[in-house]
C-alpha positions, 0 to 999 in steps of 0.5 A, spaced: 101 171 456 097 173 462 096 181 464 100 180 470 105 176 467 106 182 462 106 188 467 112 183 471 116 182 465 115 190 463 117 192 471 123 187 470 125 191 464 125 198 467 131 202 469 133 203 475 134 210 478 140 213 481 142 219 486 149 222 487 150 223 494 157 227 495 156 227 503 158 219 503 163 218 498 170 220 497 174 226 496 171 229 490 167 221 488 161 222 491 157 215 492 152 213 487 147 209 490 142 206 484 135 204 486 128 200 482 122 204 482 117 205 489 112 199 488 106 197 492 109 192 496 115 197 498 109 202 501 105 196 504 112 194 508 113 200 510 106 202 512 106 195 517 111 200 522 110 206 519 101 206 518 101 214 517 108 213 512 104 216 506 101 222 509 106 224 514 113 220 513 117 219 519 124 220 518 125 213 521 121 210 515 124 214 510 131 211 512 127 204 512 125 205 505 132 208 503 136 202 507 129 198 503 131 200 496 138 203 494 143 198 492 150 198 489 152 198 482 152 191 482 144 191 484 146 189 491 143 193 497 147 198 500 144 198 506 142 192 512 137 194 517 143 194 521 146 200 518 139 204 521 142 206 527 148 209 523 143 213 518 139 215 523 145 219 526 146 222 519 143 229 517 136 231 516 138 234 509 141 228 506 136 223 508 131 227 505 135 227 498 135 221 498 129 219 500 127 224 495 130 221 489 128 213 491 120 216 492 120 221 486 122 216 481 115 213 481 112 220 480 117 222 475 116 216 470 109 217 470 110 224 468 113 222 462 108 217 460 102 222 460 
C-alpha cells in the first residue's frame, strides 16, 4: 500500500468532532453538529473566496467553513450555501463558537499526538 493510500485510510478512520449549540436547539436540547477535522482541501476552498483567511478570517469565511464542515448525526450536510444569509444573521458569539470548535479540532488532535 502506498503512503498516500495509508494516509487516506487513516483519515477515513478519524473520529468526528462535535459541538452542542444551545441557541439552535429545542428547549433544553441543544443542536449537536458533527464535523471531520479541517483539511488542506478545506482551507484551499475557503481561501479561493477569502484569500487572507488564515491571517484574518472574516465572518463570511467562518460561515462558509461551518457550511462546508458541519453535518448531522447521520453524516449529511447540516447546511448549504443557500443557508448562508440565515447564518450571517446569527450573533457573532454563536458563529465564533461553532467555527472555533470546527477549526480547533485539527490543532487539538495535533496536540494529543505530541
